[in-house]
C-alpha positions in Angstrom: 0.0 0.0 0.0 1.4 3.4 -1.0 -0.1 6.4 0.6 0.4 10.2 0.1 2.7 11.9 2.5 0.9 12.3 5.8 -1.2 15.4 6.4 0.5 18.2 8.2 -0.8 18.8 11.7 -3.2 21.7 12.5 -1.6 25.1 12.7 0.4 27.3 10.4 1.9 25.6 7.3 5.2 24.1 8.1 6.8 25.5 5.0 6.4 29.0 6.5 9.2 28.2 8.9 12.5 30.0 7.9 14.7 27.8 5.7 12.2 24.9 5.6 11.0 23.4 2.3 7.6 21.7 2.8 9.2 18.3 2.0 12.5 18.8 3.8 13.2 16.2 6.4 12.3 17.9 9.7 8.7 19.0 8.7 8.2 15.6 7.0 9.5 13.8 10.1 7.2 15.6 12.4 4.2 15.1 10.2 4.9 11.4 9.6 5.4 10.8 13.3 2.2 12.6 14.2 0.3 10.5 11.6 1.8 7.3 12.9 0.8 8.2 16.5 -2.7 9.2 15.4 -3.2 5.9 13.5 -2.0 3.8 16.4 -4.4 5.6 18.7 -7.3 4.3 16.6 -6.3 0.7 17.2 -7.7 -1.5 19.9 -5.2 -3.9 21.5 -6.8 -6.7 19.6 -6.6 -4.8 16.3 -2.9 -4.0 16.9 -2.1 -7.6 17.7 -3.9 -8.8 14.6 -1.9 -6.4 12.4 1.4 -7.4 14.0 0.4 -11.1 13.4 -0.1 -10.2 9.7 3.3 -8.6 9.6 4.9 -11.7 11.1 3.2 -13.8 8.4 4.8 -11.7 5.7 8.2 -12.0 7.3 8.1 -15.8 8.0 10.0 -17.1 5.0 12.4 -14.2 4.9 13.4 -14.8 8.5 13.6 -18.5 8.0 16.1 -18.1 5.2 18.4 -15.9 7.2 21.0 -17.1 9.7 21.0 -14.1 12.1 17.9 -11.8 12.3 18.5 -8.4 13.6 15.5 -6.5 14.9 14.4 -4.0 17.5 12.4 -3.6 20.7 9.5 -1.3 19.6 9.1 2.1 21.2 5.7 3.9 21.4 3.8 3.8 18.2 6.4 1.6 16.3 5.0 -1.6 15.0 6.5 -4.7 16.7 8.6 -7.2 14.8 8.9 -9.4 17.9 6.5 -12.1 16.9 8.4 -12.6 13.6 11.7 -12.7 15.5 10.3 -15.3 18.0 9.2 -17.4 15.1 12.7 -17.2 13.6 14.2 -18.3 16.9 11.8 -21.2 17.1 13.2 -22.6 13.8 16.8 -22.2 15.0 17.8 -18.7 13.8 19.8 -16.4 16.0 18.0 -13.2 16.9 19.8 -10.0 17.9 19.0 -6.4 18.9 20.9 -3.1 18.8 23.0 -2.4 21.9 25.0 0.7 22.6 28.3 0.3 24.5 28.4 4.1 24.6 25.7 6.5 23.4 28.2 8.5 21.2 29.4 5.4 19.3 27.5 3.3 16.7 25.5 0.5 18.2 26.3 -3.2 17.5 23.9 -6.1 17.3 24.1 -8.5 20.2 22.4 -11.9 20.4 19.9 -12.1 23.2 16.7 -10.5 24.5 16.4 -6.8 25.1 16.1 -6.8 28.8 18.4 -4.0 29.9 17.6 -0.3 29.6 19.8 1.5 27.1 20.2 5.1 26.0 17.5 7.0 24.1 14.7 5.1 25.9 15.5 1.8 24.2 15.8 -1.7 25.6 18.9 -3.7 24.6 20.6 -7.0 25.4 23.1 -7.2 28.2 26.5 -5.9 27.1 28.1 -9.3 27.9 25.9 -10.9 25.2 27.9 -11.9 22.1 28.2 -9.4 19.2 26.9 -10.8 15.9 26.5 -9.5 12.4 23.0 -10.2 11.1 22.4 -11.1 7.4 18.8 -9.8 7.7 18.0 -6.6 9.6 14.4 -5.4 10.4 14.7 -1.7 10.6 12.3 0.7 12.4 11.4 3.9 10.7 9.1 6.9 10.7 8.6 6.8 6.9 10.0 5.3 3.7 9.7 6.0 0.0 9.8 4.0 -3.1 13.6 4.3 -3.5 14.1 2.8 0.0 15.0 6.1 1.5 14.3 5.8 5.2 13.3 8.7 7.5 14.3 7.9 11.0 14.5 9.9 14.2 17.3 12.1 12.8 20.1 11.0 15.1 22.0 8.9 12.5 22.4 5.9 14.7 21.0 3.4 12.2 22.8 4.9 9.2 26.2 4.6 11.0 25.5 1.0 12.0 23.9 -0.2 8.8 26.4 1.2 6.3 29.0 -1.4 7.2 26.6 -4.2 7.5 25.1 -3.5 4.1 28.5 -3.5 2.5 29.0 -6.9 4.1 25.9 -8.2 2.3 23.2 -7.8 4.9 19.6 -7.4 3.6 17.9 -4.4 5.1 14.1 -4.4 5.4 12.2 -1.5 6.9 9.2 -2.4 9.1 6.2 -0.2 9.7 2.5 0.4 9.4 1.1 0.7 5.9 0.7 4.5 6.1 4.5 4.9 6.6 5.1 4.0 3.0 5.0 7.4 1.2 4.3 8.1 -2.4 6.4 11.2 -2.2 10.2 11.2 -2.4 12.0 11.7 0.9 15.0 14.1 0.7 18.3 12.3 1.1 21.7 13.1 2.7 24.9 11.6 1.6 25.1 9.4 4.6 21.7 7.9 4.2 21.6 4.1 3.8 18.9 2.9 1.4 16.9 0.0 2.5 16.2 -3.0 0.3 12.5 -3.5 1.1 9.6 -2.5 3.3 7.4 -4.9 5.3 4.0 -4.0 6.7 0.8 -5.8 7.6 -0.2 -5.3 3.9 2.8 -7.2 2.6 6.4 -7.1 1.6 7.7 -4.7 -1.1 11.2 -4.9 -2.6 12.9 -1.8 -4.1 14.9 -2.1 -7.3 
């Protein structure tokens, strides 16, 4: 499912801000995040669980064909990949999560459950858990376009970590709600790492 860019929140048009183009990253990030939060507020617990089950179904074969699946512990309105990851573990795959040794350095994936509090409000595996290099990485996002350009939180943590892993052959799949797949093109920076595909409850899309 491809949707238009999310509607801008009520108030003055964001392109009236000095130096801000209407499709530059910051206004788009705010609008997409607001749209995601608004969508999730419409879901009952049962509805959300059903959609996340559908997401897991679309990821089943992809995860089964990987050796090490990297994912994330969802925050707030992020869709959860945890069911898909548990299914991967059940068929013998290693599952791993981002873990920061230091907030100022790129995170590394560590095998194990995200039971410890990390920086930026995230949960991560214990720092004694083994460092691994996933060949499939499920990537959280705020929005994504048809070129695989990912809009994240703007801190650059994933871009720094994923650049090396992608060069090593890892497959990068963004994960989100259907409305996070935008029809518009997201502006890019030279350090942005393009994703290979996007998975949502509506299905799995690969980018050329």
